[in-house]
N, C-alpha and C positions, 0 to 999 in steps of 0.2 A: 786711731782717733786723735791722739795728741798732735800728730802732724797736720791733720785737717783743721783742728782748732787753732794751731799756730799760724796756718795759712790765712784763716779768716781774720785773726788778730792783725797780721801783717797788712792785709788788704785794707782793713778799717783804719789802721794807724797811718798808712801811707796816703790814703785818700784825704783824710782830714788834715794831715800836714801839708800835702800839696795844695789843697784849697787855701790854707792859711798863708803859705808862702806866696802864692799867686796874688792873694788879696793884698799882702804887704807891699809887693813890688808895684802893683797897679796903683794903690793908694798913694804910695810915695811919689810916683811919677805924676799922677793927675793933680794931687794937692800942691806939689811943689810948682808945677807949671801954672796953677791957678793963683798961688799966693806969692811965690818967690821968697818965702820966709823959711829959713832952717828950723825955726822954733816949732813950726807945725809938724815937721818930720819927727822932732823930739816928742811931741804930744801924741803922735800915733802910737809910739811904744808905751808911753805912760798910761794912756787909756786902757791898754790891754793888760797892764801889770797891776793896776790898782785893785781889781777884784781879788787877785791872788793874795795880796796883803790883807784885804778885808776878811777873807774867808779861810786863811790857811790853818787856823786853829781847829775849825770845825770840819774842814775837808777830810783830814785824816781819820777822824772819828766816824764820819759818814762812810768812808771807803772801807773801814774795818767792820762796820756794823751792818751794812746793806750789800746786796748783790752787786758786784762790780760790773757785771754785764749790764744791768739796768742803769747804773750810773752812766756808763758810756753811751747807751742809747738815748738817755735823756739829754746828755751833753750835745749829741749830734742834732737833736731837735732844736735846742737853743741856738746852736750854730746856724741852723737853717733859717731861723727867724732873723738872726743878726745879718747874715749874708743877704737875705732878701731885702731887709731894710736899707742896706748900703746900696744894693742894686737899684732900688727905686730912687734913692737920693742922687745917685750918679747919673740918672737919666734926665735930670733937670738941667736947664741951661746953665745955671749958676750953682755950684756945689754948695749945699747947706752944711757947712762945716760942723755946726753943733749937732745936727742929726747924725752925721757920720761918726762923730766921736761918741755919741750916745750908743750907737749900734756897736762900736768897738768895745764899749764897757760891757755890753751884753755878751759879746764874743769873749771878752776876758773872763766873765763869770763861768762860762762853759769850760774854758781852758783851765781855770782854777781847780776844777774837779777832774777834768779829763786827763791831764798830764800825770798827776800822781796815781790815778786809777790805772793807767797803762803801765806805769812802773810797778805797781803792786800786783797786777794781774799776771805779768810775764812768768814769775816763778811758779804760778799755779798751773801752767800748761806745759812746762818743760821740767825735766829732772835736774837735780843739783849738778850732776855731772855734765849736762849739756847747757847749763845756764850761761857760761862764759861765751860759748859759741853762739847761743841764741841772742845774747846781747849784741854780739858783733853783727849777726845777720840782720837783726832788727834795726840797729843803728845804720847799717849799710843801706838797707832798703829805704829807710826814712830819708837818708841823705840823697839817695837816688831821686826821691821825690823832690827834695830841695834843689837838686841839680836840674831836673827837667822842668820843675815848676817855674823858676825865673826865666829859663829859655823860652818856654811856651808862653809865659806872660808877656815877655818882650815882643814876640811875634804877634800875639793876639792884640796887644795894644796897638801895634802898627796896622793890623788888619781890620779889627772891629772896634777898636778904641774902648769905650766904656761898657760895651756889651760883654766884656771879659768877665764881669761880675756874675752874669748869668751862667757862664760856664762853671764858675766856682760853686754855684748852688747845686748843679748837677753832680759835681764831685763829692759834695757833702752828702748827698743822697746815697751815693755808692758806699760811703763809709757806714751809714746807718744800716744798709742791707747786709754788709759784711759782719757787723757786730751782732746781728740777729742769729748768726750761726755759732756764736760762742756758747759754751755750756754753762750750767749753773754751778757755782762753787760753794763748798762748805765754808761757813763763817767760823773763824777760830777766835775772834775777839771775846774776851771775858765780859761778863755783865758788870760794868763799873758805873758808879754814880758820882755826882758832884763834879768837881774840877779834875779829879784824877784821870779820867779818860782823855781829857784835853791836854794834859801835861805829860802824859806817858811818853809821847814821841820826843818831846823836848828833853825830858829826863834821860831817855836812852841815848840820844845824840850827845848830850853833855857828858855822859859816862864814858862813851866810846871816843876817846881823844882823837883816834885816827880818822874816825868818821867826821868829827868836827873839823879836822884839819882840811880834808878834801873839800868840804862845803865852803869854808872860808876862803881858801886859795882860789877856787873856781869863781866864787862870787866877786872877789876884788880884781882878779886878773882879767876876766871877761868883761866886767863892768868898765874897767879902765881902757880896754883894748878894742871894744866893739866899734866897728866902722860901717856896718850895714846901713844905718840911718843916713849916712853921708853919701852913699853911692849915687843917689839921684843928682846930687850937686856935682860930684866928679864926672858923671855921664853927661850932664847938660852944660856945665860951665868950665871944667878943668881939662878933661880929656876929650870932650866934644865928640862923643860916640853915639849919642841918641838912645832911644829905648831899646834897640837890639843890643847895643853895648852894655846898657844897664842890666839887661837880662843875663848877658854873658858874665858880667862881674858878679851878679848875685848868685850865679850858678857855680862859679869856680871853687868857692870853699866846699860846696857839696861834692863836686867832682873829686877833689882831693880826699874828702872824707870817704867817698864810696870806694876808691881804690885802696885806701888804707883799711877800710872795713873788710873788703874781700880778702886782703892778706891776713888780717887778724882771724877771720873765720876759717882759714885753711891751715892755720898753724896750731900747735899745741898750746897749753897754758904758758903764759908769759913768765919769764924770770926777771929779777931785778926791777920789779914793778914800780917801786918808789923812785928810783933813779930815772926810769923811763918817763914817769909822770912829770917830774920836775924838768926833764929835757923837753918834753912836749910843751909845758908852760913857757919855758924860756924861748924856744924856737918860734912859738906862736907870737910872742911879744915882739921878737925881732922882725917877723914878717909884717906885723902892723907898722913898725918903724920904716921898713923898706917901702911899703905901700904909700905911706905919708910923704916920703921923700921923692917918689917916682913921678915923672911926668910923661913916661913912656907906657903906652897901653899894654903891650905884651909883658913888660916887667911888672906892671900892676896886677895883671892876671896871674903871673907866677907867684907873686906874694900872696894873693888871695887863695891860690891852690894850696900853698904850704900852710897857710892859716887854717884851712879846713882839714888838712891831713893831720896836723898835730892836735887839733881839737878833737878829732875822732879817736886818736890814741888815748887822749885824756879821758874822754867820755867812757870808753870801753873799760879802762882801769877803774875809774871812779864808780860807775854804775855797778859793775860786777862786785866790787868791794862792798858797796852799800848793801846789795841784795844778799851777799854771802853772810854777813854778820848780823842781819836783821831777821828776827823770828817773825813768822806770818801773823801772829797775834797783834803785833804793833807795826806791821809793814806799811799799812795805809798811812798811819800818822808820820812815820819816818819818811815815807815817799813824798808826803805832802811838804815836809820841811825841805827835802832834797829838791823837789820840783819848784818850790817857792824860791829857793836859792838860785836854781838854774834860770828860771823865768826872770827873776830879778836882775841877774847879771846881764841877760840879753836885752830885756826891755829897758831897764834903767841904764844900761850901757848905751842904748840908742838915745835915751833922753839926755844922758851926760854928753854924748857926742854932739847932739843937736844944739843944746844950750851953750856948750863951750864954743861951738863953731860960730855962734852969734857974737862972741867976744874976741876970739883970736883967729877966726877963720877955720874952714874945714881942714886945711893942711896942718895948721898949728894944733888943732884939737887931736888929730890922728897921731902926730909925732909925740905929743905929750903923753897920750895914752900908752903908746908903745914903750916909752922910757919908764913910766911908772909901773907898767906890767913887769918889766925886767927887774925892777927894784923889789917888787913883791915876791917874785919867784926866788931870787937870791936870799931874801930875808926868810922865806918859808923853810929853806933848807936848815937854817940854824934854829928856827922856832919850833919845827916839828921833826926832830931827828928820827923818831920812830917811823915816820912815813918815808923818809929818805932811805932808811935801812930795810924797808919791806922787800922781801924776795918774791915768794909766790902768794897769790891771794888765797889759795886753798889753805894756807897755814892759819888763816883767821877763822876757818869754818866753825870751830868749836866755840867761838865767842858768842854765837847766837844762842847757845844753850845757857849762858850765864844770866840771861834776862829773867827776872823773877816777877811773877804776878803777885803784887802785894795787895 
């Protein structure tokens, strides 16, 4: 039964992520061609992240108090509305930018609840012993969607242009059907009142210094090193590779992540996790620097591949660590903080890249991001020595029992 539920979870997650990636690639291409303004690429990411900031305090409480299956189903319905609105907008001769951004806000509302719900639900359908492998499999399959999504998007843009958004709607419906097969879960959250339930997650993260460390490091390194928002500019104006090249560039990080995820899912528990995590952060920042300096298409693809591979290693360690030390009673709230940080680093990273590109150009924005990422990585080793010295994640398992329901 657990295997069947896990498969349903994977199908739902992969479908909704593939639809989101295809939407991002298509919007980046169409809006940049329409406006030729990098700032609009920055705003695409900003519109999707604003609801995460607006709701992050209540999302965790909702996830801990209500059926996570129903939350995911409602989120997919909201996604359907957003994707349909964008599809209608993109069928017009002139793109109504304001309407598209409004629908991206709606899309962002769904993501604000969907992502932490997925994080919190996974430990409910796999055993603690299989959690690390389940994380690797889930991340691998999700990145497989991120691999095929951009490639498919690039081909569909060339073949059917703006009708690609209709295909995205169908994929969202597949996700909804998959989530219908998830079981009902027992709710472990205590009955709390006032501000206490909203602050429990923040209090737990603040208490667990190692958890706070991985959140802050990921937030700043990815925020500074994000390059995805600039890929349409590289495809159209720097490398001159068109929509198919854009799809390939968007897919390369996910290809690297998939290969790394397959390796991680077929090996035992990792050792020297702290040093591996900092190595992943450092190499990831170096790959961003190489991408910014490269004017050769194949070298740029290699840099993006390494970027995705190291990010996958980082995600596997960070997510497994967070789920291992977090008790189920507060998992939704902690997952909301974790997801908010991850989404912030990605979407705000795109906003940072787009706005900086208007000042120093896309190449300068990329190089600066890579250099600052390396600085944060090296500084983190001295700032968080307990993370640097971490060996096996399973050594932290007993820490989840220290959380007291006050």
